[in-house]
C-alpha positions as CSV (number, residue, x, y, z in Angstrom):
1,X,13.6,-7.8,-25.5
2,X,10.2,-8.6,-23.4
3,X,9.1,-8.0,-19.5
4,X,6.1,-10.6,-18.4
5,X,5.1,-10.1,-14.9
6,X,4.0,-12.6,-12.8
7,X,0.5,-11.5,-11.4
8,X,-0.1,-12.8,-7.4
9,X,-4.3,-13.7,-6.3
10,X,-5.0,-9.8,-4.9
11,X,-7.0,-7.4,-5.1
12,X,-6.6,-3.8,-3.9
13,X,-4.3,-1.8,-4.0
14,X,-1.6,-4.6,-5.1
15,X,-3.8,-5.2,-8.5
16,X,-4.8,-1.4,-9.2
17,X,-0.3,-1.8,-8.8
18,X,0.3,-4.8,-11.3
19,X,-2.7,-3.4,-13.3
20,X,-1.0,0.3,-13.4
21,X,2.1,-1.2,-14.7
22,X,0.5,-3.1,-17.7
23,X,-0.4,-0.1,-18.5
24,X,2.2,2.3,-18.1
25,X,5.0,0.1,-19.6
26,X,3.2,-1.1,-22.7
27,X,1.8,2.6,-23.0
28,X,5.8,3.9,-22.8
29,X,6.4,1.4,-25.8
30,X,7.6,-2.5,-24.3
31,X,6.6,-5.7,-25.1
32,X,4.8,-6.4,-21.4
33,X,2.2,-9.2,-20.9
34,X,1.6,-11.7,-18.3
35,X,2.6,-14.7,-17.6
36,X,-1.0,-17.1,-18.1
37,X,-0.3,-19.1,-14.7
38,X,-2.6,-18.6,-11.7
39,X,-0.2,-18.2,-8.7
40,X,-2.7,-19.4,-5.2
41,X,-2.6,-18.2,-1.8
42,X,-1.4,-20.8,-0.1
43,X,1.5,-24.0,-1.1
44,X,0.2,-26.3,-3.4
45,X,2.9,-28.9,-4.5
46,X,1.8,-30.5,-7.0
47,X,-0.2,-26.9,-8.7
48,X,2.9,-25.2,-8.1
49,X,5.2,-27.4,-9.7
50,X,2.6,-27.1,-13.1
51,X,3.0,-22.9,-12.2
52,X,7.0,-22.9,-12.3
53,X,6.9,-25.2,-15.6
54,X,4.9,-23.5,-17.6
55,X,6.9,-20.1,-16.6
56,X,10.2,-21.6,-17.9
57,X,8.9,-22.9,-21.0
58,X,7.8,-19.5,-21.5
59,X,11.3,-18.2,-20.8
60,X,13.2,-20.7,-22.3
61,X,10.8,-20.4,-26.0
62,X,11.1,-16.3,-26.0
63,X,12.8,-15.4,-28.8
64,X,14.5,-12.4,-27.2
65,X,15.8,-11.7,-23.7
66,X,12.7,-11.5,-21.3
67,X,12.6,-9.3,-17.5
68,X,10.0,-10.9,-15.5
69,X,8.8,-8.8,-12.7
70,X,7.3,-11.2,-10.4
71,X,4.9,-9.4,-7.7
72,X,4.6,-10.7,-3.7
73,X,6.4,-13.1,-1.6
74,X,4.6,-16.8,-3.7
75,X,5.4,-15.4,-7.2
76,X,8.4,-14.3,-6.4
77,X,10.1,-17.4,-5.4
78,X,7.8,-19.1,-8.4
79,X,9.5,-17.0,-10.6
80,X,12.8,-17.1,-9.2
81,X,12.7,-21.0,-9.5
82,X,11.4,-21.0,-12.7
83,X,14.3,-19.0,-14.4
84,X,16.5,-20.3,-16.0
85,X,20.7,-19.2,-14.7
86,X,22.3,-17.1,-18.1
87,X,22.8,-13.3,-19.2
88,X,19.4,-13.3,-21.3
89,X,16.7,-13.2,-18.5
90,X,16.8,-11.4,-15.4
91,X,14.3,-11.9,-12.8
92,X,12.8,-8.8,-10.8
93,X,10.2,-9.6,-7.6
94,X,8.7,-7.3,-5.6
95,X,7.2,-7.0,-2.4
96,X,4.3,-5.8,-0.6
97,X,3.3,-8.1,2.2
98,X,4.8,-9.0,5.7
99,X,4.4,-13.1,6.6
100,X,2.3,-12.8,9.5
101,X,-0.2,-16.4,10.6
102,X,0.6,-18.8,12.2
103,X,5.1,-20.3,13.2
104,X,4.6,-22.9,9.9
105,X,3.5,-19.7,7.8
106,X,6.8,-18.0,8.9
107,X,8.7,-20.9,7.7
108,X,7.5,-21.2,4.5
109,X,7.7,-17.5,4.3
110,X,11.3,-17.2,5.3
111,X,12.4,-20.2,2.8
112,X,10.6,-18.4,-0.6
113,X,12.0,-15.3,0.9
114,X,15.8,-17.1,1.0
115,X,14.9,-18.3,-2.8
116,X,14.5,-14.9,-3.7
117,X,17.3,-13.7,-2.5
118,X,19.7,-15.9,-4.1
119,X,18.2,-16.4,-8.0
120,X,16.2,-12.7,-8.0
121,X,18.7,-10.5,-10.0
122,X,17.2,-7.5,-8.0
123,X,14.5,-6.7,-4.7
124,X,12.3,-3.9,-4.9
125,X,10.1,-3.5,-1.2
126,X,7.8,-1.2,-0.3
127,X,8.9,-0.7,3.2
128,X,11.8,-0.4,5.2
129,X,10.9,-3.9,7.1
130,X,10.7,-6.0,4.0
131,X,14.3,-4.4,2.1
132,X,15.8,-5.3,5.9
133,X,14.5,-8.8,5.2
134,X,15.1,-9.1,1.9
135,X,18.9,-7.6,2.8
136,X,19.4,-10.0,6.4
137,X,19.0,-13.2,3.8
138,X,21.1,-12.0,1.3
139,X,19.9,-10.0,-1.7
140,X,21.9,-8.9,-3.7
141,X,20.5,-5.4,-5.3
142,X,17.3,-4.4,-3.1
143,X,15.0,-1.6,-3.6
144,X,12.8,1.2,-2.6
145,X,9.6,0.8,-4.6
146,X,8.0,3.1,-6.6
147,X,4.8,3.3,-6.3
148,X,2.6,6.2,-6.8
149,X,-1.0,6.7,-6.4
150,X,-2.5,7.4,-9.4
151,X,-2.2,11.1,-10.3
152,X,-5.4,13.6,-10.2
153,X,-5.7,16.8,-10.1
154,X,-5.3,18.4,-6.7
155,X,-7.9,18.8,-4.6
156,X,-8.6,22.6,-3.1
157,X,-10.8,23.2,0.0
158,X,-12.9,24.9,-0.6
159,X,-12.6,28.8,0.3
160,X,-16.1,29.6,1.4
161,X,-15.8,26.2,3.6
162,X,-12.7,27.4,5.9
163,X,-14.4,30.5,7.0
164,X,-17.1,29.0,7.9
165,X,-15.7,26.6,9.9
166,X,-13.0,29.1,11.3
167,X,-16.2,30.8,11.7
168,X,-17.5,28.0,13.7
169,X,-20.7,27.8,12.0
170,X,-22.3,25.0,12.2
171,X,-21.8,21.8,13.0
172,X,-18.1,22.3,14.8
173,X,-18.1,18.4,14.8
174,X,-14.4,17.3,13.4
175,X,-15.3,14.9,10.4
176,X,-12.4,12.0,10.0
177,X,-12.1,9.8,7.4
178,X,-10.6,6.1,6.8
179,X,-10.5,4.3,3.8
180,X,-9.1,1.3,4.9
181,X,-9.8,-2.9,4.2
182,X,-11.7,-4.6,6.7
183,X,-9.3,-6.5,8.2
184,X,-7.3,-7.5,11.0
185,X,-4.2,-5.2,9.2
186,X,-6.0,-2.5,9.5
187,X,-6.0,-1.9,13.5
188,X,-10.0,-1.2,13.4
189,X,-10.2,-2.4,16.6
190,X,-7.7,0.3,17.8
191,X,-9.0,2.9,15.8
192,X,-12.8,1.5,18.5
193,X,-10.6,1.5,21.0
194,X,-9.5,5.2,20.9
195,X,-13.2,6.5,19.5
196,X,-14.4,4.7,22.5
197,X,-12.0,6.7,24.7
198,X,-13.1,9.9,22.7
199,X,-16.4,9.6,24.4
200,X,-19.8,9.0,22.8
201,X,-20.6,12.4,23.2
202,X,-17.4,13.9,21.9
203,X,-17.5,16.2,19.1
204,X,-16.2,13.7,16.0
205,X,-17.2,11.3,13.9
206,X,-15.4,9.1,12.3
207,X,-16.0,7.6,8.7
208,X,-14.8,4.3,7.1
209,X,-14.7,3.4,3.7
210,X,-14.4,0.1,2.7
211,X,-15.0,-3.3,2.6
212,X,-14.0,-7.3,4.2
213,X,-14.1,-9.7,6.9
214,X,-14.6,-7.6,9.7
215,X,-17.7,-5.7,9.2
216,X,-20.3,-7.7,10.9
217,X,-18.2,-8.0,14.4
218,X,-17.4,-4.0,13.8
219,X,-21.0,-3.1,13.1
220,X,-21.9,-4.9,16.2
221,X,-19.3,-3.2,18.4
222,X,-20.7,0.0,17.5
223,X,-23.9,-0.2,17.7
224,X,-23.4,-2.2,21.2
225,X,-20.2,0.9,22.6
226,X,-22.4,3.1,20.6
227,X,-19.1,4.4,18.6
228,X,-19.3,8.0,17.1
229,X,-18.4,5.6,13.8
230,X,-20.2,4.7,10.7
231,X,-19.2,2.4,8.3
232,X,-19.6,3.2,4.4
233,X,-19.1,0.2,3.1
234,X,-16.9,-0.1,-0.7
235,X,-16.4,3.1,-1.9
236,X,-16.2,4.6,-5.7
237,X,-15.5,8.2,-4.6
238,X,-13.1,8.3,-2.0
239,X,-11.7,11.9,-3.4
240,X,-15.0,13.6,-2.5
241,X,-15.0,12.0,0.9
242,X,-11.6,13.7,1.4
243,X,-12.0,16.6,0.0
244,X,-15.7,16.3,2.6
245,X,-13.1,15.2,6.2
246,X,-11.5,17.5,7.9
247,X,-8.7,14.9,9.0
248,X,-7.4,11.1,7.6
249,X,-7.1,8.8,9.7
250,X,-4.6,5.5,9.1
251,X,-4.8,2.7,12.2
252,X,-3.2,0.4,10.6
253,X,-0.6,-2.5,12.3
254,X,1.4,-2.7,8.9
255,X,1.1,-0.9,5.9
256,X,3.2,-0.7,2.4
257,X,2.7,2.4,1.0
258,X,-0.7,3.4,1.5
259,X,-1.7,5.0,-1.6
260,X,-5.2,6.7,-0.2
261,X,-2.9,8.7,1.8
262,X,-1.0,9.5,-0.9
263,X,-4.3,11.3,-2.3
264,X,-5.1,12.8,1.1
265,X,-1.7,14.1,0.7
266,X,-2.4,15.6,-2.5
267,X,-5.9,16.7,-1.0
268,X,-4.1,19.1,1.3
269,X,-5.5,16.7,4.6
270,X,-4.0,16.7,7.3
271,X,-2.7,12.8,8.8
272,X,-2.6,11.2,11.6
273,X,-1.9,7.4,11.0
274,X,0.1,4.7,12.9
275,X,3.9,4.4,12.0
276,X,2.8,1.2,10.0
277,X,5.8,-0.1,7.3
278,X,6.1,2.0,5.0
279,X,3.6,4.6,6.1
280,X,6.1,7.0,6.7
281,X,8.1,6.2,3.2
282,X,4.6,8.1,2.2
283,X,3.7,11.3,4.3
284,X,7.2,12.1,6.1
285,X,6.8,14.6,8.3
286,X,3.7,15.4,7.1
287,X,1.4,13.4,9.2
288,X,1.2,13.4,12.7
289,X,2.8,9.5,13.4
290,X,1.9,7.7,16.9
291,X,3.3,4.3,17.9
292,X,0.8,1.2,16.2
293,X,-1.4,-0.6,18.6
294,X,-0.9,2.2,20.9
295,X,-5.3,3.9,21.1
296,X,-4.4,6.7,23.5
297,X,-1.9,8.1,21.7
298,X,-4.2,7.7,18.7
299,X,-7.7,9.0,20.5
300,X,-5.3,12.1,22.2
301,X,-3.6,12.6,18.7
302,X,-7.1,13.1,17.3
303,X,-8.3,15.4,19.7
304,X,-5.2,17.3,19.4
305,X,-7.1,18.5,15.4
306,X,-10.7,20.0,16.8
307,X,-8.2,22.9,16.9
308,X,-8.4,24.6,14.3
309,X,-5.2,26.5,13.4
310,X,-3.3,22.8,14.3
311,X,-5.8,21.0,11.3
312,X,-4.3,24.4,9.3
313,X,-1.0,23.3,10.3
314,X,-1.6,20.2,8.7
315,X,-2.9,20.5,5.7
316,X,0.0,23.2,4.7
317,X,3.0,20.5,5.1
318,X,0.3,17.9,3.8
319,X,0.4,20.4,0.2
320,X,4.0,20.3,1.0
321,X,4.7,17.0,1.1
322,X,2.5,16.0,-2.2
323,X,5.3,18.3,-4.2
324,X,8.0,15.1,-3.6
325,X,6.3,12.3,-3.9
326,X,6.5,9.8,-6.3
327,X,5.2,10.1,-10.1
328,X,4.4,7.5,-12.8
329,X,7.1,8.3,-14.1
330,X,9.8,8.3,-11.9
331,X,7.8,3.9,-11.7
332,X,9.1,4.4,-14.9
333,X,12.2,5.6,-14.8
334,X,13.2,2.5,-11.6
335,X,11.4,-0.5,-13.4
336,X,13.2,0.4,-17.1
337,X,16.3,0.8,-15.5
338,X,16.1,-2.4,-12.7
339,X,13.8,-4.3,-16.0
340,X,15.3,-2.9,-19.4
341,X,19.6,-2.9,-18.2
342,X,22.0,-1.2,-20.5
343,X,23.6,-4.2,-22.4
344,X,26.8,-4.4,-20.8
345,X,24.7,-5.9,-18.4
346,X,23.1,-8.5,-19.9
């Protein structure tokens, strides 16, 4: 049989996850390839019709049973519409993001979700709210998507650094790391509100790794309000940044299963995060979770972690949770079950 991946126009974690799936399924010996189509970010009737026709031609012409795995709402709906009804083609869709925007955008999103629910064999959801949305509109088989972080060696904090910190040697500023695209979904205005509440003279330094459309707006506010926040831009050395951090913070308004928080757990960092989307699925009880959009609660949680013992406790919980995180093999096992079921299920 063949496995065909339908990829949306995306970057960041979603694109990395599709790349990981393609790489790992190929390494496991499956005949897997990407569909030769381009999924536009917004509806375009003519182009969408061409996409459906191209996908259908490929599926009909396939000489063996085919499994289609589409990522994202639009890719999922178009793939579901393209797949002919019948026992030789299975369709799985992974939902990665909430539909946000104008009322019209949300209506279109609801329609696409209903198409997926009615025609897909399995829906994988990266967060509990997306899973509930799919169940509510009648999806038959809804599962928690396994989205592992790339596996790297566990980072242990250097013993001398820990001893120096506990002894109060050197600069006692709390080093806070945020890894986020500079976009509205990441709650960075709330982060700056929390930084303002901590005070300009607070012994806390917040570093934000990432780029995006809000860079200029955030930079202006940091400068005008003299906030203890530094925008680092896009970085390729997140493991090194994690090792140097005292505390990891996520202020997101919504998340799927943030890969970088998985990396923070494996690095043994204390974590403060908003209870957004699938964040709790990742952190379990290891993180100090605060309500979404609550800047005072975020500021209070950050300030509380200036206490070294509080951080040691958070680091211990993170290391414990890291042992429970899904692995690449867990992802392959799930995809095999969903896309390559036993003969009786075809």
